[in-house]
C-alpha positions as YAML, in Angstrom:
chain: A
units: angstrom
residues:
- id: 1
  name: UNK
  ca: [96.82, 118.79, 107.20]
- id: 2
  name: UNK
  ca: [100.16, 117.63, 108.27]
- id: 3
  name: UNK
  ca: [101.93, 114.86, 108.71]
- id: 4
  name: UNK
  ca: [101.31, 114.81, 112.26]
- id: 5
  name: UNK
  ca: [97.31, 114.81, 111.16]
- id: 6
  name: UNK
  ca: [95.05, 111.81, 110.72]
- id: 7
  name: UNK
  ca: [92.85, 113.17, 108.18]
- id: 8
  name: UNK
  ca: [93.05, 111.94, 104.14]
- id: 9
  name: UNK
  ca: [96.97, 110.18, 104.01]
- id: 10
  name: UNK
  ca: [97.95, 111.42, 107.29]
- id: 11
  name: UNK
  ca: [95.95, 108.80, 109.06]
- id: 12
  name: UNK
  ca: [98.83, 107.24, 110.64]
- id: 13
  name: UNK
  ca: [98.00, 107.59, 114.50]
- id: 14
  name: UNK
  ca: [97.82, 105.68, 117.82]
- id: 15
  name: UNK
  ca: [96.05, 106.85, 120.87]
- id: 16
  name: UNK
  ca: [98.68, 106.73, 124.22]
- id: 17
  name: UNK
  ca: [98.27, 108.59, 127.88]
- id: 18
  name: UNK
  ca: [100.68, 111.56, 127.61]
- id: 19
  name: UNK
  ca: [99.87, 112.69, 131.17]
- id: 20
  name: UNK
  ca: [103.52, 111.99, 132.56]
- id: 21
  name: UNK
  ca: [105.55, 113.71, 129.53]
- id: 22
  name: UNK
  ca: [102.91, 117.08, 129.00]
- id: 23
  name: UNK
  ca: [101.18, 117.11, 132.23]
- id: 24
  name: UNK
  ca: [98.21, 117.77, 130.42]
- id: 25
  name: UNK
  ca: [94.84, 115.65, 130.97]
- id: 26
  name: UNK
  ca: [93.30, 116.12, 127.58]
- id: 27
  name: UNK
  ca: [96.43, 114.50, 126.15]
- id: 28
  name: UNK
  ca: [94.95, 111.41, 127.18]
- id: 29
  name: UNK
  ca: [92.23, 111.45, 124.36]
- id: 30
  name: UNK
  ca: [94.43, 112.33, 120.95]
- id: 31
  name: UNK
  ca: [95.65, 109.86, 118.59]
- id: 32
  name: UNK
  ca: [99.30, 110.84, 118.20]
- id: 33
  name: UNK
  ca: [100.82, 111.52, 114.44]
- id: 34
  name: UNK
  ca: [103.25, 109.91, 112.32]
- id: 35
  name: UNK
  ca: [106.32, 110.19, 114.37]
- id: 36
  name: UNK
  ca: [105.16, 110.28, 117.87]
- id: 37
  name: UNK
  ca: [105.58, 106.95, 118.49]
- id: 38
  name: UNK
  ca: [108.58, 107.73, 120.32]
- id: 39
  name: UNK
  ca: [107.36, 109.60, 122.75]
- id: 40
  name: UNK
  ca: [107.37, 106.53, 124.78]
- id: 41
  name: UNK
  ca: [111.05, 107.14, 125.32]
- id: 42
  name: UNK
  ca: [112.84, 109.68, 126.69]
- id: 43
  name: UNK
  ca: [114.28, 112.49, 125.70]
- id: 44
  name: UNK
  ca: [114.87, 116.13, 126.96]
- id: 45
  name: UNK
  ca: [112.45, 118.36, 124.24]
- id: 46
  name: UNK
  ca: [110.02, 115.04, 124.29]
- id: 47
  name: UNK
  ca: [107.73, 117.69, 125.81]
- id: 48
  name: UNK
  ca: [108.62, 120.51, 123.58]
- id: 49
  name: UNK
  ca: [108.09, 117.89, 120.39]
- id: 50
  name: UNK
  ca: [104.16, 117.09, 122.15]
- id: 51
  name: UNK
  ca: [103.12, 120.58, 122.17]
- id: 52
  name: UNK
  ca: [104.37, 121.06, 118.93]
- id: 53
  name: UNK
  ca: [101.98, 118.33, 117.80]
- id: 54
  name: UNK
  ca: [98.95, 119.20, 119.41]
- id: 55
  name: UNK
  ca: [99.76, 123.17, 117.92]
- id: 56
  name: UNK
  ca: [99.87, 121.61, 114.94]
- id: 57
  name: UNK
  ca: [97.01, 119.56, 114.96]
- id: 58
  name: UNK
  ca: [95.24, 122.11, 115.89]
- id: 59
  name: UNK
  ca: [96.24, 124.31, 112.97]
- id: 60
  name: UNK
  ca: [95.50, 120.64, 110.42]
- id: 61
  name: UNK
  ca: [92.16, 121.05, 112.18]
- id: 62
  name: UNK
  ca: [91.64, 124.25, 110.53]
- id: 63
  name: UNK
  ca: [92.07, 123.81, 107.47]
- id: 64
  name: UNK
  ca: [90.31, 120.37, 107.00]
- id: 65
  name: UNK
  ca: [86.76, 121.84, 108.17]
- id: 66
  name: UNK
  ca: [85.07, 122.12, 105.35]
- id: 67
  name: UNK
  ca: [82.70, 124.14, 107.57]
- id: 68
  name: UNK
  ca: [84.28, 127.27, 107.74]
- id: 69
  name: UNK
  ca: [83.70, 129.54, 105.02]
- id: 70
  name: UNK
  ca: [87.39, 130.65, 103.19]
- id: 71
  name: UNK
  ca: [86.70, 133.92, 104.31]
- id: 72
  name: UNK
  ca: [87.14, 133.22, 107.56]
- id: 73
  name: UNK
  ca: [89.59, 129.99, 107.56]
- id: 74
  name: UNK
  ca: [92.43, 132.15, 105.57]
- id: 75
  name: UNK
  ca: [92.82, 134.80, 108.21]
- id: 76
  name: UNK
  ca: [92.69, 132.66, 110.85]
- id: 77
  name: UNK
  ca: [95.82, 130.21, 109.14]
- id: 78
  name: UNK
  ca: [97.53, 133.25, 108.35]
- id: 79
  name: UNK
  ca: [97.54, 134.36, 112.36]
- id: 80
  name: UNK
  ca: [97.51, 131.20, 114.04]
- id: 81
  name: UNK
  ca: [100.77, 131.70, 115.02]
- id: 82
  name: UNK
  ca: [99.61, 134.33, 117.36]
- id: 83
  name: UNK
  ca: [96.81, 132.86, 118.75]
- id: 84
  name: UNK
  ca: [99.39, 130.80, 120.72]
- id: 85
  name: UNK
  ca: [99.68, 134.42, 123.21]
- id: 86
  name: UNK
  ca: [96.49, 135.11, 123.09]
- id: 87
  name: UNK
  ca: [95.11, 132.39, 126.69]
- id: 88
  name: UNK
  ca: [91.86, 133.05, 125.92]
- id: 89
  name: UNK
  ca: [91.54, 132.11, 122.35]
- id: 90
  name: UNK
  ca: [89.71, 129.55, 121.67]
- id: 91
  name: UNK
  ca: [87.52, 127.92, 118.41]
- id: 92
  name: UNK
  ca: [84.07, 126.43, 119.48]
- id: 93
  name: UNK
  ca: [82.47, 126.12, 115.61]
- id: 94
  name: UNK
  ca: [84.57, 123.30, 113.52]
- id: 95
  name: UNK
  ca: [82.43, 120.35, 112.87]
- id: 96
  name: UNK
  ca: [85.73, 118.31, 112.49]
- id: 97
  name: UNK
  ca: [86.24, 114.95, 114.39]
- id: 98
  name: UNK
  ca: [88.91, 116.90, 115.91]
- id: 99
  name: UNK
  ca: [87.01, 119.86, 117.54]
- id: 100
  name: UNK
  ca: [88.26, 119.31, 120.56]
- id: 101
  name: UNK
  ca: [92.03, 120.31, 120.26]
- id: 102
  name: UNK
  ca: [90.48, 123.69, 119.13]
- id: 103
  name: UNK
  ca: [87.71, 123.88, 122.24]
- id: 104
  name: UNK
  ca: [90.45, 123.22, 124.39]
- id: 105
  name: UNK
  ca: [93.03, 125.28, 123.22]
- id: 106
  name: UNK
  ca: [93.89, 127.56, 125.88]
- id: 107
  name: UNK
  ca: [95.44, 124.10, 127.80]
- id: 108
  name: UNK
  ca: [97.46, 123.52, 124.68]
- id: 109
  name: UNK
  ca: [98.91, 127.58, 124.37]
- id: 110
  name: UNK
  ca: [99.56, 127.57, 128.46]
- id: 111
  name: UNK
  ca: [101.71, 124.87, 128.15]
- id: 112
  name: UNK
  ca: [103.36, 126.31, 124.79]
- id: 113
  name: UNK
  ca: [103.99, 129.42, 126.89]
- id: 114
  name: UNK
  ca: [105.69, 127.56, 129.50]
- id: 115
  name: UNK
  ca: [107.80, 126.02, 127.06]
- id: 116
  name: UNK
  ca: [111.83, 127.13, 127.03]
- id: 117
  name: UNK
  ca: [111.79, 130.59, 124.61]
- id: 118
  name: UNK
  ca: [114.19, 128.93, 122.77]
- id: 119
  name: UNK
  ca: [111.30, 126.43, 121.96]
- id: 120
  name: UNK
  ca: [108.38, 128.50, 121.42]
- id: 121
  name: UNK
  ca: [110.34, 130.47, 118.50]
- id: 122
  name: UNK
  ca: [111.04, 126.97, 116.31]
- id: 123
  name: UNK
  ca: [107.50, 126.27, 116.88]
- id: 124
  name: UNK
  ca: [105.83, 129.89, 116.35]
- id: 125
  name: UNK
  ca: [107.67, 130.21, 112.90]
- id: 126
  name: UNK
  ca: [106.81, 126.88, 111.48]
- id: 127
  name: UNK
  ca: [102.93, 127.48, 112.44]
- id: 128
  name: UNK
  ca: [103.41, 131.05, 111.04]
- id: 129
  name: UNK
  ca: [105.12, 129.15, 107.72]
- id: 130
  name: UNK
  ca: [102.96, 126.67, 107.60]
- id: 131
  name: UNK
  ca: [99.52, 128.65, 108.30]
- id: 132
  name: UNK
  ca: [101.02, 130.96, 104.75]
- id: 133
  name: UNK
  ca: [101.76, 127.61, 103.36]
- id: 134
  name: UNK
  ca: [98.26, 125.75, 103.72]
- id: 135
  name: UNK
  ca: [96.53, 129.07, 102.67]
- id: 136
  name: UNK
  ca: [98.11, 129.13, 99.53]
- id: 137
  name: UNK
  ca: [97.18, 125.73, 98.66]
- id: 138
  name: UNK
  ca: [93.11, 125.39, 99.91]
- id: 139
  name: UNK
  ca: [91.91, 126.52, 96.13]
- id: 140
  name: UNK
  ca: [95.66, 125.88, 94.43]
- id: 141
  name: UNK
  ca: [95.59, 122.41, 93.10]
- id: 142
  name: UNK
  ca: [98.98, 120.28, 92.59]
- id: 143
  name: UNK
  ca: [99.64, 120.69, 88.73]
- id: 144
  name: UNK
  ca: [103.42, 120.31, 88.64]
- id: 145
  name: UNK
  ca: [106.04, 118.12, 90.36]
- id: 146
  name: UNK
  ca: [107.18, 121.50, 91.71]
- id: 147
  name: UNK
  ca: [104.22, 122.00, 93.20]
- id: 148
  name: UNK
  ca: [104.25, 118.62, 94.85]
- id: 149
  name: UNK
  ca: [107.58, 119.46, 96.27]
- id: 150
  name: UNK
  ca: [106.15, 123.01, 97.52]
- id: 151
  name: UNK
  ca: [102.94, 121.33, 99.07]
- id: 152
  name: UNK
  ca: [104.46, 118.65, 101.28]
- id: 153
  name: UNK
  ca: [107.02, 120.91, 102.26]
- id: 154
  name: UNK
  ca: [104.39, 123.07, 104.29]
- id: 155
  name: UNK
  ca: [102.88, 120.00, 105.21]
- id: 156
  name: UNK
  ca: [105.63, 118.07, 106.36]
- id: 157
  name: UNK
  ca: [108.45, 119.07, 105.33]
- id: 158
  name: UNK
  ca: [108.51, 121.90, 108.11]
- id: 159
  name: UNK
  ca: [107.69, 119.41, 110.46]
- id: 160
  name: UNK
  ca: [111.07, 117.85, 109.96]
- id: 161
  name: UNK
  ca: [112.50, 121.20, 110.09]
- id: 162
  name: UNK
  ca: [110.92, 122.01, 113.18]
- id: 163
  name: UNK
  ca: [111.52, 118.92, 114.60]
- id: 164
  name: UNK
  ca: [115.01, 119.18, 113.64]
- id: 165
  name: UNK
  ca: [115.51, 122.19, 115.12]
- id: 166
  name: UNK
  ca: [113.84, 121.26, 118.99]
- id: 167
  name: UNK
  ca: [116.48, 118.25, 118.51]
- id: 168
  name: UNK
  ca: [119.45, 121.35, 118.36]
- id: 169
  name: UNK
  ca: [117.58, 123.77, 120.66]
- id: 170
  name: UNK
  ca: [117.86, 120.61, 122.87]
- id: 171
  name: UNK
  ca: [121.42, 120.21, 122.34]
- id: 172
  name: UNK
  ca: [120.89, 116.56, 122.26]
- id: 173
  name: UNK
  ca: [121.87, 116.80, 118.51]
- id: 174
  name: UNK
  ca: [124.77, 118.89, 117.05]
- id: 175
  name: UNK
  ca: [123.66, 122.62, 115.71]
- id: 176
  name: UNK
  ca: [123.70, 121.05, 111.82]
- id: 177
  name: UNK
  ca: [121.06, 118.86, 112.06]
- id: 178
  name: UNK
  ca: [118.42, 122.03, 112.85]
- id: 179
  name: UNK
  ca: [120.64, 123.85, 110.26]
- id: 180
  name: UNK
  ca: [120.57, 121.57, 107.48]
- id: 181
  name: UNK
  ca: [117.05, 122.66, 106.59]
- id: 182
  name: UNK
  ca: [117.66, 120.71, 103.26]
- id: 183
  name: UNK
  ca: [117.70, 117.74, 104.77]
- id: 184
  name: UNK
  ca: [115.38, 118.13, 107.31]
- id: 185
  name: UNK
  ca: [112.92, 119.03, 104.68]
- id: 186
  name: UNK
  ca: [114.02, 115.77, 102.83]
- id: 187
  name: UNK
  ca: [112.68, 113.47, 105.42]
- id: 188
  name: UNK
  ca: [108.96, 115.15, 105.36]
- id: 189
  name: UNK
  ca: [108.37, 115.13, 101.60]
- id: 190
  name: UNK
  ca: [109.50, 111.04, 101.65]
- id: 191
  name: UNK
  ca: [107.00, 110.42, 104.22]
- id: 192
  name: UNK
  ca: [104.50, 112.86, 102.98]
- id: 193
  name: UNK
  ca: [105.25, 111.41, 99.50]
- id: 194
  name: UNK
  ca: [104.98, 107.70, 100.04]
- id: 195
  name: UNK
  ca: [101.49, 108.76, 102.41]
- id: 196
  name: UNK
  ca: [100.02, 110.62, 98.89]
- id: 197
  name: UNK
  ca: [101.48, 107.40, 96.31]
- id: 198
  name: UNK
  ca: [99.48, 104.59, 98.84]
- id: 199
  name: UNK
  ca: [96.18, 106.69, 99.71]
- id: 200
  name: UNK
  ca: [95.26, 107.29, 95.82]
- id: 201
  name: UNK
  ca: [91.96, 105.54, 96.17]
- id: 202
  name: UNK
  ca: [91.05, 106.87, 99.94]
- id: 203
  name: UNK
  ca: [91.55, 110.28, 98.29]
- id: 204
  name: UNK
  ca: [89.76, 109.88, 95.67]
- id: 205
  name: UNK
  ca: [86.80, 108.80, 97.54]
- id: 206
  name: UNK
  ca: [87.20, 112.08, 99.80]
- id: 207
  name: UNK
  ca: [87.13, 114.06, 96.71]
- id: 208
  name: UNK
  ca: [91.37, 115.10, 97.52]
- id: 209
  name: UNK
  ca: [93.44, 114.80, 94.45]
- id: 210
  name: UNK
  ca: [97.70, 115.13, 95.42]
- id: 211
  name: UNK
  ca: [99.10, 113.60, 92.32]
- id: 212
  name: UNK
  ca: [100.61, 116.05, 90.73]
- id: 213
  name: UNK
  ca: [98.87, 116.55, 86.93]
- id: 214
  name: UNK
  ca: [102.46, 117.12, 85.03]
- id: 215
  name: UNK
  ca: [102.74, 113.22, 85.37]
- id: 216
  name: UNK
  ca: [99.27, 112.04, 85.53]
- id: 217
  name: UNK
  ca: [97.78, 113.71, 82.79]
- id: 218
  name: UNK
  ca: [100.60, 111.75, 80.49]
- id: 219
  name: UNK
  ca: [98.26, 108.81, 81.32]
- id: 220
  name: UNK
  ca: [94.89, 109.49, 81.41]
- id: 221
  name: UNK
  ca: [92.60, 112.54, 80.64]
- id: 222
  name: UNK
  ca: [91.36, 112.39, 84.33]
- id: 223
  name: UNK
  ca: [93.03, 111.06, 87.68]
- id: 224
  name: UNK
  ca: [90.05, 109.23, 88.71]
- id: 225
  name: UNK
  ca: [90.42, 107.01, 85.08]
- id: 226
  name: UNK
  ca: [93.21, 104.98, 86.96]
- id: 227
  name: UNK
  ca: [90.71, 103.74, 89.08]
- id: 228
  name: UNK
  ca: [88.88, 101.78, 86.34]
- id: 229
  name: UNK
  ca: [90.22, 97.74, 85.38]
- id: 230
  name: UNK
  ca: [90.28, 99.41, 82.02]
- id: 231
  name: UNK
  ca: [93.34, 101.50, 82.33]
- id: 232
  name: UNK
  ca: [95.38, 99.65, 85.05]
- id: 233
  name: UNK
  ca: [98.45, 99.41, 82.80]
- id: 234
  name: UNK
  ca: [98.81, 102.93, 82.33]
- id: 235
  name: UNK
  ca: [97.73, 103.25, 85.98]
- id: 236
  name: UNK
  ca: [100.74, 101.40, 87.43]
- id: 237
  name: UNK
  ca: [103.10, 102.95, 85.15]
- id: 238
  name: UNK
  ca: [102.09, 106.67, 86.47]
- id: 239
  name: UNK
  ca: [102.16, 105.10, 90.06]
- id: 240
  name: UNK
  ca: [105.73, 103.34, 89.36]
- id: 241
  name: UNK
  ca: [107.02, 106.96, 88.01]
- id: 242
  name: UNK
  ca: [105.54, 109.03, 91.26]
- id: 243
  name: UNK
  ca: [107.59, 106.53, 93.46]
- id: 244
  name: UNK
  ca: [110.80, 106.92, 91.09]
- id: 245
  name: UNK
  ca: [110.64, 110.44, 92.32]
- id: 246
  name: UNK
  ca: [109.80, 109.86, 95.84]
- id: 247
  name: UNK
  ca: [113.12, 107.58, 96.14]
- id: 248
  name: UNK
  ca: [115.25, 110.90, 95.13]
- id: 249
  name: UNK
  ca: [114.42, 111.32, 98.84]
- id: 250
  name: UNK
  ca: [116.24, 108.30, 100.36]
- id: 251
  name: UNK
  ca: [120.18, 109.94, 99.89]
- id: 252
  name: UNK
  ca: [119.16, 112.54, 101.94]
- id: 253
  name: UNK
  ca: [117.65, 110.35, 104.58]
- id: 254
  name: UNK
  ca: [120.10, 108.65, 104.82]
- id: 255
  name: UNK
  ca: [122.35, 111.84, 105.36]
- id: 256
  name: UNK
  ca: [120.35, 112.82, 108.45]
- id: 257
  name: UNK
  ca: [120.22, 109.78, 109.87]
- id: 258
  name: UNK
  ca: [124.08, 109.54, 109.47]
- id: 259
  name: UNK
  ca: [124.09, 112.77, 111.82]
- id: 260
  name: UNK
  ca: [122.09, 111.74, 114.77]
- id: 261
  name: UNK
  ca: [123.74, 110.87, 118.06]
- id: 262
  name: UNK
  ca: [120.89, 110.02, 120.49]
- id: 263
  name: UNK
  ca: [118.88, 106.54, 120.44]
- id: 264
  name: UNK
  ca: [115.59, 107.88, 120.96]
- id: 265
  name: UNK
  ca: [115.94, 110.46, 118.95]
- id: 266
  name: UNK
  ca: [117.52, 108.42, 116.36]
- id: 267
  name: UNK
  ca: [114.40, 105.64, 116.74]
- id: 268
  name: UNK
  ca: [112.02, 108.61, 116.43]
- id: 269
  name: UNK
  ca: [113.03, 110.01, 113.38]
- id: 270
  name: UNK
  ca: [114.45, 106.65, 111.56]
- id: 271
  name: UNK
  ca: [110.99, 104.13, 111.74]
- id: 272
  name: UNK
  ca: [108.51, 106.01, 109.96]
- id: 273
  name: UNK
  ca: [111.74, 106.17, 107.16]
- id: 274
  name: UNK
  ca: [112.12, 102.65, 107.20]
- id: 275
  name: UNK
  ca: [108.52, 101.57, 107.23]
- id: 276
  name: UNK
  ca: [107.73, 104.10, 104.38]
- id: 277
  name: UNK
  ca: [110.19, 102.53, 102.27]
- id: 278
  name: UNK
  ca: [108.85, 99.06, 102.84]
- id: 279
  name: UNK
  ca: [105.50, 100.81, 101.99]
- id: 280
  name: UNK
  ca: [106.90, 101.72, 98.85]
- id: 281
  name: UNK
  ca: [108.51, 98.42, 97.93]
- id: 282
  name: UNK
  ca: [104.53, 97.42, 98.65]
- id: 283
  name: UNK
  ca: [103.05, 100.09, 96.27]
- id: 284
  name: UNK
  ca: [105.91, 99.84, 93.64]
- id: 285
  name: UNK
  ca: [104.18, 98.12, 89.92]
- id: 286
  name: UNK
  ca: [101.12, 97.09, 92.34]
- id: 287
  name: UNK
  ca: [97.60, 97.62, 90.66]
- id: 288
  name: UNK
  ca: [95.74, 97.22, 94.34]
- id: 289
  name: UNK
  ca: [96.66, 100.55, 94.97]
- id: 290
  name: UNK
  ca: [93.70, 101.25, 92.71]
- id: 291
  name: UNK
  ca: [91.53, 99.11, 93.99]
- id: 292
  name: UNK
  ca: [92.16, 99.05, 97.78]
- id: 293
  name: UNK
  ca: [94.55, 99.12, 100.23]
- id: 294
  name: UNK
  ca: [98.31, 98.21, 100.51]
- id: 295
  name: UNK
  ca: [99.43, 97.32, 103.36]
- id: 296
  name: UNK
  ca: [102.13, 95.82, 105.46]
- id: 297
  name: UNK
  ca: [102.34, 92.13, 107.09]
- id: 298
  name: UNK
  ca: [101.94, 92.53, 111.15]
- id: 299
  name: UNK
  ca: [105.43, 90.77, 111.06]
- id: 300
  name: UNK
  ca: [107.25, 92.49, 108.07]
- id: 301
  name: UNK
  ca: [106.72, 95.22, 110.30]
- id: 302
  name: UNK
  ca: [107.38, 94.62, 113.61]
- id: 303
  name: UNK
  ca: [111.02, 93.33, 111.75]
- id: 304
  name: UNK
  ca: [111.70, 97.08, 110.57]
- id: 305
  name: UNK
  ca: [110.28, 98.48, 113.43]
- id: 306
  name: UNK
  ca: [112.88, 96.28, 115.98]
- id: 307
  name: UNK
  ca: [115.35, 96.42, 113.40]
- id: 308
  name: UNK
  ca: [115.68, 100.45, 112.93]
- id: 309
  name: UNK
  ca: [117.85, 101.51, 115.33]
- id: 310
  name: UNK
  ca: [121.26, 102.47, 113.95]
- id: 311
  name: UNK
  ca: [122.43, 103.54, 110.80]
- id: 312
  name: UNK
  ca: [123.80, 100.83, 109.11]
- id: 313
  name: UNK
  ca: [120.61, 98.54, 110.29]
- id: 314
  name: UNK
  ca: [118.30, 101.72, 108.51]
- id: 315
  name: UNK
  ca: [120.94, 100.79, 105.20]
- id: 316
  name: UNK
  ca: [120.38, 97.26, 105.42]
- id: 317
  name: UNK
  ca: [116.37, 97.83, 105.15]
- id: 318
  name: UNK
  ca: [116.81, 100.36, 102.16]
- id: 319
  name: UNK
  ca: [118.96, 98.19, 100.53]
- id: 320
  name: UNK
  ca: [116.46, 95.15, 101.30]
- id: 321
  name: UNK
  ca: [113.57, 97.14, 100.12]
- id: 322
  name: UNK
  ca: [115.31, 98.62, 96.72]
- id: 323
  name: UNK
  ca: [116.50, 95.73, 95.68]
- id: 324
  name: UNK
  ca: [112.63, 94.49, 96.17]
- id: 325
  name: UNK
  ca: [111.67, 97.15, 93.99]
- id: 326
  name: UNK
  ca: [114.52, 96.63, 91.22]
- id: 327
  name: UNK
  ca: [113.22, 93.15, 91.05]
- id: 328
  name: UNK
  ca: [109.96, 94.36, 89.98]
- id: 329
  name: UNK
  ca: [110.98, 96.95, 87.39]
- id: 330
  name: UNK
  ca: [109.00, 96.31, 83.76]
- id: 331
  name: UNK
  ca: [111.24, 96.14, 81.01]
- id: 332
  name: UNK
  ca: [108.30, 98.49, 79.13]
- id: 333
  name: UNK
  ca: [107.85, 100.84, 82.02]
- id: 334
  name: UNK
  ca: [108.67, 104.30, 80.88]
- id: 335
  name: UNK
  ca: [110.43, 105.11, 84.15]
- id: 336
  name: UNK
  ca: [112.43, 102.02, 84.12]
- id: 337
  name: UNK
  ca: [115.66, 104.20, 83.24]
- id: 338
  name: UNK
  ca: [115.48, 106.89, 85.85]
- id: 339
  name: UNK
  ca: [114.32, 103.97, 88.78]
- id: 340
  name: UNK
  ca: [117.05, 101.96, 88.46]
- id: 341
  name: UNK
  ca: [119.29, 104.76, 88.27]
- id: 342
  name: UNK
  ca: [118.05, 106.15, 91.82]
- id: 343
  name: UNK
  ca: [117.73, 102.57, 92.87]
- id: 344
  name: UNK
  ca: [122.06, 102.38, 91.97]
- id: 345
  name: UNK
  ca: [122.69, 105.14, 94.28]
- id: 346
  name: UNK
  ca: [120.59, 104.39, 96.75]
- id: 347
  name: UNK
  ca: [122.53, 100.53, 96.82]
- id: 348
  name: UNK
  ca: [126.10, 102.69, 96.66]
- id: 349
  name: UNK
  ca: [125.42, 104.55, 100.24]
- id: 350
  name: UNK
  ca: [123.48, 101.68, 101.14]
- id: 351
  name: UNK
  ca: [125.57, 98.66, 100.34]
- id: 352
  name: UNK
  ca: [128.46, 99.02, 102.80]
- id: 353
  name: UNK
  ca: [128.68, 97.15, 106.13]
- id: 354
  name: UNK
  ca: [124.81, 97.14, 106.00]
- id: 355
  name: UNK
  ca: [124.27, 94.37, 107.85]
- id: 356
  name: UNK
  ca: [121.73, 93.86, 110.62]
- id: 357
  name: UNK
  ca: [123.21, 92.62, 113.86]
- id: 358
  name: UNK
  ca: [121.11, 89.82, 115.13]
- id: 359
  name: UNK
  ca: [118.48, 90.55, 117.96]
- id: 360
  name: UNK
  ca: [120.39, 87.28, 119.70]
- id: 361
  name: UNK
  ca: [122.99, 89.89, 120.80]
- id: 362
  name: UNK
  ca: [120.66, 92.22, 122.46]
- id: 363
  name: UNK
  ca: [120.31, 92.89, 126.16]
- id: 364
  name: UNK
  ca: [117.10, 91.42, 127.81]
- id: 365
  name: UNK
  ca: [116.06, 94.76, 128.87]
- id: 366
  name: UNK
  ca: [116.91, 96.37, 125.55]
- id: 367
  name: UNK
  ca: [114.76, 93.48, 123.70]
- id: 368
  name: UNK
  ca: [112.43, 94.54, 126.51]
- id: 369
  name: UNK
  ca: [112.41, 98.18, 125.02]
- id: 370
  name: UNK
  ca: [112.30, 96.75, 121.39]
- id: 371
  name: UNK
  ca: [109.19, 94.56, 122.19]
- id: 372
  name: UNK
  ca: [107.52, 97.35, 123.54]
- id: 373
  name: UNK
  ca: [108.26, 99.46, 121.12]
- id: 374
  name: UNK
  ca: [106.71, 97.13, 118.43]
- id: 375
  name: UNK
  ca: [103.75, 96.46, 120.14]
- id: 376
  name: UNK
  ca: [103.20, 100.28, 120.51]
- id: 377
  name: UNK
  ca: [104.11, 100.98, 117.26]
- id: 378
  name: UNK
  ca: [101.41, 98.52, 115.84]
- id: 379
  name: UNK
  ca: [98.87, 100.29, 116.85]
- id: 380
  name: UNK
  ca: [99.98, 102.69, 114.88]
- id: 381
  name: UNK
  ca: [100.40, 100.71, 112.01]
- id: 382
  name: UNK
  ca: [97.24, 98.95, 111.94]
- id: 383
  name: UNK
  ca: [95.60, 102.60, 111.80]
- id: 384
  name: UNK
  ca: [97.21, 103.78, 108.71]
- id: 385
  name: UNK
  ca: [93.72, 102.23, 106.96]
- id: 386
  name: UNK
  ca: [90.37, 102.23, 107.70]
- id: 387
  name: UNK
  ca: [89.53, 100.20, 104.61]
- id: 388
  name: UNK
  ca: [90.37, 96.06, 104.67]
- id: 389
  name: UNK
  ca: [91.50, 94.33, 107.13]
- id: 390
  name: UNK
  ca: [93.45, 92.28, 104.95]
- id: 391
  name: UNK
  ca: [97.47, 92.34, 104.88]
- id: 392
  name: UNK
  ca: [98.30, 93.11, 101.28]
- id: 393
  name: UNK
  ca: [101.96, 91.02, 100.75]
- id: 394
  name: UNK
  ca: [104.46, 93.38, 98.23]
- id: 395
  name: UNK
  ca: [104.33, 92.09, 95.06]
- id: 396
  name: UNK
  ca: [100.34, 91.04, 94.60]
- id: 397
  name: UNK
  ca: [99.38, 92.12, 91.27]
...
């Protein structure tokens, strides 16, 4: 599934009424993915972004439906992009909880065909590439770190690339934002790897494995062994190595965000990235990842969401959380040197002028908007996991 989707480790979503944005009643009924909170703010391509989300949700629902045979599913994934131009195409045999998105697909495809051609071209191209990638990984396991990057590219990097192309096509952002696919890909990979790391236990319970064998096989015979209390020490060492790998995307994230000019687009892109670095800091060296769910405290989350409104503020947030990770690096950890090295790089990029402006300086109108965003985004955060309702503080265990 994509980072837009709620299944498996893609479960960051909340409901919202988007009738006024898309003119599509059934949108009121569907949860919204990781990057969609800022659709409550207005920008010129928000309609296209909304349709992009729904199209990817439909594609993801096909991928996740285990009742569809491979003989049927593989051709569907390969051909899915063509269904956007077939007014009557729908799929009524899905057993997934989000099956309505497939049953009502003619409504979505009609909205899609009403988009400007430049937006249609972007969405069709991303759908085609993602469908091919999803089909490839239906039976293929994530064995190497390279496999992890490739899988994350298909289900998240392509989303980042597609969104970036939409931002540029709308002229809200410069052409380079859509053209630099490497940076846009890193934006998606950072979010996806964070979800995969955090959701170890839930994925195990659901029979899914996304941690690369190349990494975990150095610490255990089976990935499931990490859930056993006697393997807690090696489990955390593997966890720390994967977090270190994810941190290598942070420099690209900062470069990407520094190019954005539109405030709504910036908020749309920056808030999930800030939440991701806070999540990694909470997970680092934390045995709780293998026992339950690591969550961010409500107050901490709201602060991050309200502060992540400009590049310097995001740099300060990232600096804060990499420092938190740095303070927790065990001297005996096999990845300690690599972790320190990437943190040093991130520090260099995020330290200058990285002071968060006090919210007391904001205008009352801006504060009202920020509070609305925080309230709406908290719904998204509270849905990040279906397990324990207790908030687990960073550094616990």
